[in-house]
Phi, psi and omega in degrees: 000314173294331182290320178299310182296319178299314174306316181295316177301315187293321180303310187296318179289328177296313178297322178298319174298319183293318176297319183299309180299318180296314179306308194292315177303318182292323177289328175298315180295319187295312182306305180302319180291322182300315181287326169303319178295314183288323182298317180302316188279339170284324172299328185278327176282320191246351176096322178204171173217176171252034170315143179293340182279356171268090182265316172199187181291344180268334172232096188212119176293318175313310182301316182293319187291334179280337183293165186287345179272002183276359184222142171231126186049052170068003180256144175293150177301331179303322181294324187286316182293325180291323175295323177297311183289330181291314175304318173302318182295315175304311178306320181295322177285329179286325172291324184294333181259012169071017176297320177228151196288147168311314188301314174299314182300319176300310175312307183293329180283331176290316178301315187288331178289325174296316173306313177301318178294313183300315177298327181287321183296320176295311175296325167302320186288327181290321177291317181291303181276323183269328179261343190049039180209142176248146180253126179296316174303315176298321180299326182289322176295321177300318180295327181294311178300314179295328179294323177288331174292320183297324185294319183294319177297316185289328187256017183297313178305316184293319184256014175294326180296340181291161176275097185280093199239151175262019175297332174267064177298337179296341170314320189279351171287338186290327173284335171302312182294321180293324178296320181294315185296317181289323178291321175302310183295322179294319178295331178281322174286328178228087186303154183300331174306327184268006189241032183279329192291140169239104186265033158321121178302347187269348183282149173284156191280350177253145174291158179284335185267137176254131181259151175262102184257104174298135175257110187270134181239336188218353184314309183233029188307138357263023189257001181234010178283155174284148181261122189229137174249125181110192183258150176298330182273016183292153179287329178240130181239118181254120176254129175254129172258119182218166185234119188297350179256005177270119189292330179285336173291322179303304181305309191292324179295314177300314178302308180296326180287318177299323180290312183303307176316307185297326183240017162051222185302346183278355182235132174250119181257125179241131179260126165236146185270143168209072188291125177277062185220126186303332183307321183234347185242101182301336185281354172272121190269347178211168187289137184216258180271088189280004168248359182308308177303312189288322183297313186295320182300300179298331174299326177285330175293319176290334178293331174302330182258016173077026184231034178297319190278342178290309181303316177320294184304316185286316178299320182289318185286343175247026186309330188274348176255042184267116172209175186302327172289311174301322188286328180286326178299314182309301183307318174301320187287339180258004167098024170268114186289171173296324176294331179280326172304312176300321173309310181301317178308322184273008180265106180286345184291335174301311179296321180302315180293317181295316184287334168295319174297314179297317179293324178293313179304313176300321181295328180272007175084012176294136184220355184208166179227145000280150169237134176228151182236134178246115183065029183086350179254133179299137185249126190256346185281174176293136184280072179186245183302312182298308180305317174305322188285318179298317182301312188299317172301308178307317176287347175277347185272160185267126179263000000 
């Protein structure tokens, strides 16, 4: 009798420990899957990132995220991972609150853990043999799946006396519901319209369609012109739509100026505003870069006095300290007086130009920054080594 009582107490304690560890692993998996999803979409929008997991060509999250294997049925693999771990977490919570029996939960968990490991092995094989590159975040997900299976195998002897039954087959509907929920959430955060770009490595870096992008030089001159580096007769014209609070725009801006400096008058660089700020951009549905419109406004103020590019560099280099006070300080640091700043505040042409740039960007399908067009064609490669290589090829062509 005491033996039975002692066994039941130990069994209850073992169940609690199992549920606790299983819940922790599920939460860890959700975190890694969410990070992988956001990283995938940033790569898809900007071509490359400065993620810490980009160590070299053999260990590169960006390289894996750009591959044709990074999505399944148009959804990033990270979303599938989130739904898988979310389903396991929901099952764990239901068992913890005795909504479903532990025996049926344990069986479901074991089967799903096996599926998770099998999928992880397939993806790891593709990454290693087909892509010749490893993603550290992906490896983290694979490790979590392996630990989940190890947990069930390690506790198999303890829970063997329980009836491991498939009678509660409805348990397997939970991961399916989690999958649907994950898809709905992803489509809400990233509407399908913004998911058109295909960065499959086999795809061209340029869009097939060529757009007519006007370069304004005198409409509201000098307060409404586009700011340009290089010659109007340049063989290659790069038009950039950027946001001064966008970290990827900071990196892109540096690379674009380096490319323009390298090729000189053969390359024309044109800057256009696309602030991701509800204050002036109606296409932005939620609060995001809340100083972007104001910084863009004062960048045009600096441009009126021939100092746009000085302000451009200063704004990006001090990006993390963007507020109303520092923006005014930036203007003063490049030689714009208080009287000139006051005059700028009364100049409605700046806002007209901002609205014009935003409307043009929306017509062109721009939904993220930085977005660039090279000789009228949208560019999907990395705004760095890829772009430099393609600009060089364009300059070698006969026009």
